[in-house]
N, C-alpha and C positions, 0 to 999 in steps of 0.2 A: 697314158698318157708318159712322155721321155722328154725331158730335155737336154740337149747336145751343147757340150760347151768347149770350145778349140779356140785356138790362137789360127790366126789367116796371116801367114805370109803372103807372097808371087805364086805358090804350087797349091793346089788346090785337091792334087791328089789326096793327101791324107783325109782330109773330111771327106772327098766323097766313098773313099772306102770306109770309114765310120758310117757313113749314112746308109750303104748297100748293106751291111754286115747286121745291123739293128733295126734296118727299115725307118721309114719315116712317113709319118701319116696324119689327117686332121687332130689339129688343136696340140701336138707338137712344136717346140720352142727349139731354136737353137742361137745359141751366144758365140755370137764371133769376138773374139779379140786382136785387137789393136795398137799399134803407138799411134799418141795425138798426133803426129806429126801427116804428113799428108804424103801421100808418096802413088803414082797414078796405076804401077804394076798392083799395090792391094786394090785397089780400088775396081782394077779387072779381076781380080779374082773372087771377091767380093760381087759384081754384079754377076759375077758367071754363078755363083751359089743363089744368088737371088732370083733368078733366071729358072733356073734350076728346079728350085723349089716352089717358084709362081705357077710351073707346069705340073706340079704334084697336087696341089690345092692351094687356096685363098686363106685358107685357116690357119697357115701353118705362120707361128710369127719368128720373124727373124729381128734380132738384136746385136747391137754394137757395140761391144764395150772399148772405150780407149781409155789408154793408161800410158802414165807416163814411165818407161824403161828406164830413166835414169834413178828412179825411185823405189828403191824393192820393198822397200818397208810398208811405204803407201800400195802397193802392187800388193804383195800380200794379202794384207788387210780388204782390198776390195775384192779381194778374189776369193777371201773367205767367205766376205757376207754373199757373194754372188752364188758362190755354191751351196751354203746354209738355205738363203731366198730360195732356190730352187730345189733345193730337196724337199722342201713341204716340210709338213708337221711327221711324226712319226706316227704309219700308218695308213700314209698315203700313197693312193697308187702310181703315184709319180718315178718315174725308174731314170736316174742321171746316170746320161754319159760324159766321159772327160776324157779328152784325147790330147795325152803329152806328146804333140810333136808338130812340126809345121812352125812359122813364126819367128819371131827373132829370139835369141837363146834367152838375151832377161828376162822376155814375159816365161818361159818355159821353165824357168828355173824356180820365177817365185808361182807360180802356178801349181808346179811340183810340191814347196812349201807347203800350200796353202790345202789340197790333196790331202798330204801326211796328217795334216794336223783336224782334218773332217774325213779320215778315208773311211768310218765307220757309215755317211752318210752319201755315200756314193758308191751306185751298184755297179758300175762299168767302168777301169782304166785302161787305156790303150795307146799305144805307138806305132807307129809305121816305120817301117823301119827302112832305112837308107841304103843297105846293103843287100836286103832279098826282098826288097818292095813290097811286101806285106804287112798284115794292119795284125798285131798281138795285142793278145789281152793281159794287161800287167796286174800282179796282185800286191798291190801295200800293204807294207807292214802293219799292224796295230798298234801306233806307240802314241796315242794321244792321252792317254793315263799313263801311272807311273803307279808300280805296285807298294801295296803299303809291306811292314816286316814281318806277318802271316802268309802273304801273298809269295812274297822274293823265298822265303824260305820252304815252300812249297813248290815253288818254278824249279826251286835248285835242286829240290829230292826228287821232280820229275827229271830234271836233264841228266842227273846223274845215274836212274835208274829206270828209264822210261824206256819202253811202254813196262807200266807197273799201274799193278792194281789197287782199287783206293784202299784194300784192307792192309797193305804193302806200306803204301803212303802212312795211313794211321798209327802200325806196329811201328816205323822209324821214327817218326817224329812225335811217339807219342802224343797225337792227337785224337780223338772219338771221330769213329768212321765217317758218322752223320757230319761231323761238321767236315770234315775233307768233302763229303760229295757235295756242299752247300759251297765251299769255297771250287773247288774242284768246275761244278758249274758255274759259276760266275767268270771264272779264268775263261774257261770255252766260250761262253757270250763274249769276251773280250778277244777271242779269238789268239790269246796266246799259250792255250794248249787243244789239242783234239781228243775226245773219249771217243773211246769204242767197245762196243757191249760184247763181251764173249761170254754165254749162258748166263748164268745170275752173275757174273762180275762184269766190273769197269775198268778199264786198261785207259790211262794218261798217257803223253805221247807230248813233247816240249814241240813246241810251234815255231817259226823262224821267225814270229814278232817277238813270242814268250823269250826268243833267245836273247834279242834284244834289250828287251826288259831287263834282264839279270845286268844285262853290262852296264843299264841307263840307272840303275840301283846299286849298284857298286862298281866303278871300272877297273875295278882290281879284280874280278873274279874271275878265276882261274882254275876249269874243270884238272 
């Protein structure tokens, strides 16, 4: 099962590109976000999507989420709740696809903020380019959490010396290799580092999300 969440404006190209890319089938859900104000062009765009989906199957659910584009905080909260509910429980088979293109800029900004807060719950984030007119997959940084002191220390070491082996990290920081292994496993799960096996040794490299975490922990950090 898949759930698609997308703003809807006057042009349906971005949403159609998303549905074509990942497919739409029985029991899927499409959530269209639009302002609370009525607009004939927006209605026509929604009707176009509804008509297309009806031709595919009657058991595909279409929901319209109306938001007040003037209230940024309320929009972010509404989108966080919608994303969380749509993602389902951990281990569920539902794949959540979010489109960050189309619709009013105010809605896109709030939806982006919500996606950043729940990036670990989203399967795919896409954006339809106005320049090349193609759908692109976006890799959101995973920054919902903050590193503690030990994690920050390890992240800085990996940033300065990576790719670096677990053994070398342990030696430089004077921490047991087993502790480094556990910590790096957690950091990898948060997508703050990447781990590569080379023979019997494992090597860690800082990720873009990890770089952001270093700055977030200490804005004055400078290599």
